[in-house]
C-alpha positions as CSV (number, residue, x, y, z in Angstrom):
1,M,123.1,73.8,146.2
2,I,125.9,75.8,144.4
3,R,123.3,77.2,142.2
4,I,122.2,79.5,144.9
5,L,125.1,81.7,143.8
6,L,123.1,82.5,140.7
7,A,120.3,84.0,143.0
8,V,123.1,86.1,144.6
9,I,124.2,87.5,141.3
10,F,120.4,88.3,140.4
11,V,119.7,90.1,143.7
12,A,123.1,92.0,143.5
13,A,122.4,93.4,140.1
14,L,118.7,94.1,140.4
15,A,118.7,95.5,144.0
16,V,118.6,99.0,142.7
17,P,117.7,100.8,146.1
18,F,120.6,99.3,147.6
19,F,123.2,101.1,145.2
20,N,121.3,104.1,144.1
21,R,123.3,106.7,145.6
22,M,126.1,109.0,144.8
23,G,128.8,108.2,147.6
24,P,131.3,106.9,148.0
25,A,133.0,108.0,144.8
26,L,135.9,105.7,143.3
27,F,138.2,107.5,140.8
28,G,135.4,110.2,140.3
29,F,132.7,107.7,139.4
30,P,129.6,107.7,141.7
31,F,128.9,104.6,143.6
32,F,126.0,103.8,141.3
33,Y,128.2,103.4,138.2
34,W,131.3,101.7,139.7
35,Y,129.0,99.3,141.4
36,Q,127.4,98.2,138.3
37,L,130.9,98.1,136.7
38,A,132.1,95.8,139.3
39,V,129.0,93.5,139.3
40,V,130.0,92.5,135.7
41,P,133.3,90.8,136.3
42,V,132.2,89.2,139.7
43,S,129.1,88.0,138.2
44,S,131.1,86.3,135.4
45,A,133.4,84.6,138.0
46,L,130.5,83.2,139.9
47,I,128.6,82.0,136.9
48,Y,132.0,80.2,135.8
49,L,132.3,78.7,139.3
50,V,128.8,77.4,139.2
51,Y,129.3,76.0,135.6
52,R,132.5,74.3,136.7
53,A,131.0,72.8,139.8
54,D,127.9,71.7,138.0
55,D,130.0,70.0,135.3
56,K,131.9,68.1,137.7
57,G,128.9,67.1,139.4
58,E,127.4,65.5,136.2
59,A,130.7,63.9,135.2
60,E,130.7,61.6,138.3
């Protein structure tokens, strides 16, 4: 069930029409760029959570 988070990552990274725009800007970066930069650490954290949850499930 927790593996659904992997689908969320997939959709968030590949839903280009959602983040293909210029505003709002953050520190001078258009939304398109800072969204992609934000997806990387969030994806890493979610993948880690799924890995840890799945690892605990197999150990029991």
